[in-house]
Phi, psi and omega in degrees: 000135176285131182251090182279144179227135178255133175249126180211164179194176179170183180283132179256155180290324181221126183300345179272357182234179175244028177273109183286140184290320183216106183296335177290343182257010179299141175263104178272098186291314179161175177248134187234149186280350180206164184295322183299314180289327175295320180294321177299315180293318178299312182299318179298314180293318181294323179297324180298332185243024186301332181273359181249101185296340182270000177258128179227142173241144183224161173249124179255126180278088183299325181298330178287329178283322183285327181224072186295338181273353182284127179289146177288137179253000000 
């Protein structure tokens, strides 16, 4: 099974949550075929905004959304 991962980020309303302030301003970094490459992209994007507490980047496990009944291997 292909394990796709989406890396995205943006300004959040509260740094303790993942509620994005403006969905039109999300930074869609990309979709990656494995966690390692997604983590590299996430780390790069997060490092650029490390001094801005209201900017957050996340990794979304798309394969879990696309095939929720599939057991993790």
